[in-house]
C-alpha positions in Angstrom: -29.7 10.3 -18.0 -28.1 12.7 -20.2 -24.7 12.4 -21.7 -23.5 15.5 -19.6 -24.6 13.7 -16.4 -22.7 10.6 -17.5 -19.7 12.6 -18.3 -19.8 14.2 -14.9 -20.2 10.8 -13.2 -17.0 9.4 -15.1 -14.9 12.7 -14.2 -16.0 12.0 -10.5 -15.2 8.4 -10.4 -11.9 9.1 -12.1 -11.1 11.7 -9.6 -12.0 9.4 -6.6 -9.9 6.6 -8.1 -7.0 8.9 -8.3 -7.4 10.1 -4.7 -7.6 6.4 -3.7 -4.3 5.7 -5.4 -2.5 8.7 -3.9 -3.6 7.7 -0.4 -2.5 4.1 -1.0 1.0 5.3 -2.1 1.3 7.7 0.9 0.3 4.6 3.0 2.9 2.3 1.3 5.6 5.1 1.7 5.1 5.1 5.3 5.3 1.3 5.7 8.4 1.4 3.7 9.7 4.1 6.2 8.9 1.7 9.0 10.9 -1.1 7.6 13.8 1.2 6.8 14.1 2.1 10.3 14.2 -1.4 11.5 17.7 -2.7 11.8 18.5 -4.9 8.8 19.0 -8.3 10.9 15.5 -7.6 12.4 13.7 -7.2 9.0 11.4 -10.0 7.9 11.2 -8.5 4.4 12.8 -5.8 2.3 11.5 -2.3 2.5 11.1 -2.2 -1.2 8.8 -5.2 -1.2 5.8 -3.0 0.1 5.4 -1.8 -3.4 4.4 -5.1 -4.7 0.8 -4.3 -3.2 0.1 -2.3 -6.3 0.0 -5.3 -8.3 -3.8 -5.8 -8.9 -4.6 -9.6 -8.2 -1.2 -10.5 -6.4 -2.0 -7.7 -3.8 -5.0 -9.8 -2.4 -2.7 -12.4 -1.0 0.3 -10.1 -0.6 -1.3 -7.6 1.8 -1.8 -10.3 4.5 1.7 -11.7 4.2 3.2 -8.1 4.1 1.5 -7.1 7.3 2.6 -10.2 9.2 6.1 -9.7 8.0 6.0 -6.0 9.2 4.7 -7.1 12.5 7.4 -9.7 12.8 10.0 -7.1 12.1 8.6 -4.7 14.5 8.4 -7.4 17.2 12.1 -8.4 16.5 13.0 -4.6 16.6 11.4 -4.0 20.0 12.5 -7.2 21.7 
C-alpha cells in the first residue's frame, strides 16, 4: 500500500469514529429526555447519569445498569 492509501484509510476511519460518537451523543440525549419527562419520585436514576456511558471501560458495566434503571423508571411512570 502506498502512503496516500494509508492516509485515506486513516481519514475514513476518523470520519466513521466521529459519526459514531455523534450518533451515541444523540442517543444519550434522547435517554436523558426520557428520564427528564418521568416524575422525580418515579426515577430510578438521575437523567444526567446517562452521560457516564461515555467513560470507555466503565461503560461496559454501566450500559446494562442504566438500561435496567431506565426500564424501572418507565415501569413506575406508567403504573
